[in-house]
Each structure stands twice: as structure tokens, then as C-alpha cells.
N, C-alpha and C positions, 0 to 999 in steps of 0.2 A: 504494500500500500504506500503510494507516494503522495504526500500532501502537496508537494511542489507542483503537481499537475494542475492544481487549482489556484484561483486567485486567493486573496486573503481569507483564511478560514478562522471562524470563531467557534470554539467548543465551550458550551456552557454546562457547568456541573452544579446543580442546585440540590437542596435537600435539607433535612433536619440537622440540628446540632449533633456533633460527635458521631456522624455517620461515615467519617473518613473521606469527606469531600476533598479536603486539601491533599491528603495522601494520594488519592486517585488522580486529582488534577496535576499534581507534581509528576507522577509516574507517566501520565499521558504526555506532558510537556517534554520530559526527558526522552521519551520514545521518539517523538517527532522533532526534537531539538527546536522547540518554539517557546515563546514567552509564557510564563505562568504568573497570574495575578490572584492573590488571596484577598477577595473583597471584604471578607469577614474581619481580616486583620486591620483593614482600613477603619472600619467602625470601632474596633477595639482601640485603635490608636486615638480616635476622636474621644472615646469614653475615658481613656487614660488622661488625655489632655484636660477634659472637663473636670475630672476628679482632682487632678493636680492644681488646677487653677481655682478650685473652689466654686466652680460655676454650676455644679450639680451636687445636691444633697441627697445621699442614698437613703437617709432616714425618712425624709418627707417625699422622696422621689420627685423633687422639683428641680427644674433647670432654669437658670437665668437666661431666658431666650434672647433678650436684647444683647446682652454681653457676649453670649455664645455666637450669635450671628456676626458680631464685629470681630471676635477672635478668630473665626474661621477664615477670614480674609488673609490672615497671616500664618495659617497652619499649612505646612507643606508636608505631604505624605508621599513617600516614594519607596521603591524596593531596590535592594542591593544584593547582587549575586557574588558570593565569595568563590572565585574561580578555583581556589586551591581545594575547597571542600565540596563544591557544587551545591552549597546550601544557600538559601535565599532568606534575607532578613528585611523586615520593614523598618524604615527610617522615618522618624518624626522630627521635623525641623533639624535634620542632620544627626539625630541621636538614634542609635540602634535600640529599639524598644521591644524587640522580638520576645524576650523572656518576660518583661513586665506586663505585656498585654495578655499573657496567658494566665495570670494570677486570678484567684477566686474573686477578688474585689472587682476586677474588670468584668469577669464572666457574669457576676451577679447583677451588673448594671448595664451591660452593653445592649440588651434588648430594649431597655427603657430609653436609652439615648438614641438608638437607631430608629426609633419610631417617629421622630420628628421630621416633618416634611422638608424643612429647609436644610437639614443635615443630609438627608437622603439625596436631595436634588444636587447638592454640591459634590457628594461622593460619586453619584452616577455620572456627572460630567467628567470627573477625574478618571473614572473607570473606562468610559468611552474613549477618552484621550489616549489611553494605553494601546488602543486597537487601531489607531489612525494609519499606521504604517506597516504593521506586522500581523501575522497570524498569532493567535494566542489561545490559551486555556484559562478560563476564569471560573472560580467557584464562589458560591454564595447562596442566597435565598431567593433572589429575584433576578438572576442573570438572564435566564431564558424567557422571563415574562416581561421585564421592565427594561433592564440595561441593554440587552441584545435580543429583542423579540424575533429578529430575523436570523439568529445564529444558525449556521448550517447543521450543527449537531447539538442536541440538548439531552442531557442525562440527569435523571432525578434520583437521588440517593435516599434510601430509607433503611431502618433497622429497628428492632424492638427497643422499647424504653430501657429495659434492664440491661441489655447489651450495651447501649450507648452510655448509660450511666457508669457501668463498670469500666468501659474504655476511658472515659473522662477521668474517673477516679485514679486509674492506673497511670494515666498520662501525668497527672499532677504529682502522684507519689514518685514517679520516676524522675521528676524534676526536683525532688527533695522537699516537697511541700507537705506539711501536715494537714490533711483534710479528712472530713468525716464522710463516709459513703452516703449516708442518708441525706446529708446536706447537698452533696453533688447530685443525687437522684432528684431531689426537689428542685434544684436549680435547672437541670435539663428539662424537667417537666414544665416548669414555669416559663422557660424560654420558648418552648413549643407553643404554649398558650398565647404568649405575647406576640410571637412571630406570626401565628396564624390569624390573629384577630386585630392586628394593628390596622389603622386606616390607610397609612401610606405603604404601598408595595407589600401587602401581606404575603406570607409564604404560601405559594401555590405551585402545583405541578403544571407546567405548560402542556397544553393538549398534545403537542407533537414531541414530548419528551419520552425517552425510553427509561424505564424504571429498573434500578438495580437494588435489590434487597441484600445487603451484605452482612446480615445477622450472623450467618454461619459459613461464610466462605473466606478463603485466604486472600491476602493482598494480591498474589499472583493471579488467582482465578478472577478476582475483581477486575484487574487490568485486562485480562483476556476477554472478558465480557464487554468491557468498554471499547476495546479495539475492534471487536466484531461489530458493535453498534456503529462505530465511526466509519468502518469500511463500508458497511451497508449504506449509510447516509451519503458518503462521498461518491459511491458508485452511482448514485442517483443523479449526481450533479454533472453538468457538462464540463469538460476540460477546458482550460483557458485557451 
């Protein structure tokens, strides 16, 4: 399968939290040697920024919208690829915040922050800008429905709540963080509720998205399924 036979290709990977969207999107990007963008990391960076600046109060779940809109004008989010390790990191105003955005404080508040329309609008503009010149894989919750509704390939990831909570718990433990499994489980469930019911760009499966349930399949099998989906979709497209 040669992606080069086609014009710029957009592969959208959407789905619920802790379904391995980022892992699959990275694997796809490595396979085709194209750009990978983690849109969820962008919203996590905005959440971290709001928390640091005192613009969002987790206790009351209130955001200073006026100040946040002004602050966003000077917030620069980008991605850096470490060529020596092939690992990608998110940068916020020149600072590597990859580890900080994965902490529970950010996880507990990112769905509340990302529901604001003015924040989503600015992030969507930035996400679309990444695709102006190159093919890419982007994962998130509204990539195939809002950001790139005309993406040539759309994949929707799902898995059982218990499996997703266990994955998230183990991920945090592997990072050396002390967390409670029940708290993680509640956080994953609450994020689902907020993401599905927010007014702006709710989590939905695009009608033309192929579904992968990875509750009980390996990373390799997951990639194989995705590559088969991509091959089938690209075979339907005319060559450039």
C-alpha cells in the first residue's frame, strides 16, 4: 500500500478516552512515515495553562472566560519530534509539557475546559493548520466529525469501561504516580459523560467511520486492522 499514490491524505482516529487512540495513530504514522498530531494533548496543554494561570477553579468548575480568551492569543502549542528516540512531545510556549499534561489534575479537568466553544474553535484552527501541506494522522474526539469531516479515512476506537480504566491506571502507575483505581475509573466514566453531552463538538462516531473495539486485542492486531481499513479506503480513491 503506497500512500504516495494519492494527494494529501488525512487519517482521523477518534474515540473514547484510554482506548489507545494515540498509540494506534502513532503506529499508523510510523508505518507511512507521515505526521502525527495528538489533538487531545493540545486540550490538555490548554487545561494545564488555565490551571497554572489560575484562570480555572477545579472546585467550582468555573473558568474566567474573558481572561482565558485574551490569554489564548499568546498561547503557542506545537509538537517536537526527538529524532534520536523517535518520540514526539508537545510544547507549550517553548516548554516540553508532555509529562505534566498526563497528570491526574489535568485529566480530571480537561473535559470541562475543552467544552468551551471559543477554546475548541481556536484549537480546531490550529489542528487544521497542521494539515495544510502534508498528509497526517490525527487522533481525538471530533477529528472525523468536526476538524476533518472530509478525511479520506476515519477510524473510531472503543473498548469497555473497565479495560480503559485499568489501562489508564497502569499508565499512571508506570509513570511513578500514586493513584487510586476507583478514582481513575470514575474519572474515565465522567469524561465519557462530559464528552458525549457537551454542546460544542460532542463525541460522536462519524457515519463513515470504521469501528475498532480493542478491549481484547494486541497492539499489533490493532494496527493490522487499521491498515486493512486504510487500504480498503485508499483503494476506493482515484490516484493523483
